N, C-alpha and C positions, 0 to 999 in steps of 0.2 A: 461785473455789470449786474444789476438787478433784473429780474425776469419783467417782461412787460405786463402792464396790468390790461385786463380785459374788463371792458364794462359789463355791469352785473346783468343787464338784459341780455347781453351776448352768451353770458356764461349760462344763463337759465335756460335759454333757447337750445344751446348745446346739449345741456344736462337732460331737459326734456326730450330731445331727439334720441340722445342715447338711452335714456330710460325706456321710450317706448319701444325702440328696438330690443332691447334687452328683455323687457317685460313680454314682448309678444312670443320670442323664442323660448323663454326659460319658465313663465308662469302660467298657470291654468287661468282661464276666464274668472272663476271664483276668486282666485288669489288677487288678480288685478283688480277685481271690483272691490275687494276688502281695503287693499292698498289706496285705491282711489277714494274711497270713503274716509279713511283715516287721514289722508292728505287734506281732504276738504274740511274735515274737522278741525284740524290743525291751523288751517289758514282761517277759519271762521274765528277761533280763539284769538289768533293774532290780530285778526281785524277788530275784534272786541277790545281787546288790550289797547290798541292803537287809538280807537275811539275814545276810551276811558282816560287815557294818556292826554289826549287834546283837549277833553272836557276839564280835567284837573289843572292843566296849564292855563286855561282860559280862566278858570275860577282864581288861580293863584295871580294872575296878571291883573284881574279885576281888583281883588283884595289889596294888592300893593299899591295900585293906583288910588284906591279910597283911602288907604292909611298915608300914603305921601301927600296927598293933595289937603289932607285935615279934614275931610268929610267924617271921617270917624276917629274918635279921640280914644286912646287907650292908656288906662292908668294901671301901673303895676300893683298887683295884689300883694300887701305885705306879708299875707298869711302863707303865701306859696313858697317861701323862702326856707 
């Protein structure tokens, strides 16, 4: 029988609670600050990557639409072969 799946938001909440408890007993304030800053930096990079991906998808869909409706005609370049 497969293990039950736990929704991501519940896993994250449990992990954050566990992390807070572990961090408060095992790490100094400076270590916690550094870890928090690094996590924030990673989350910012992920956010930027997600935004870029969305922008690229939007551009792709617009280009496909223009090509499929015939608004833009493309002729193959014989020299590129």
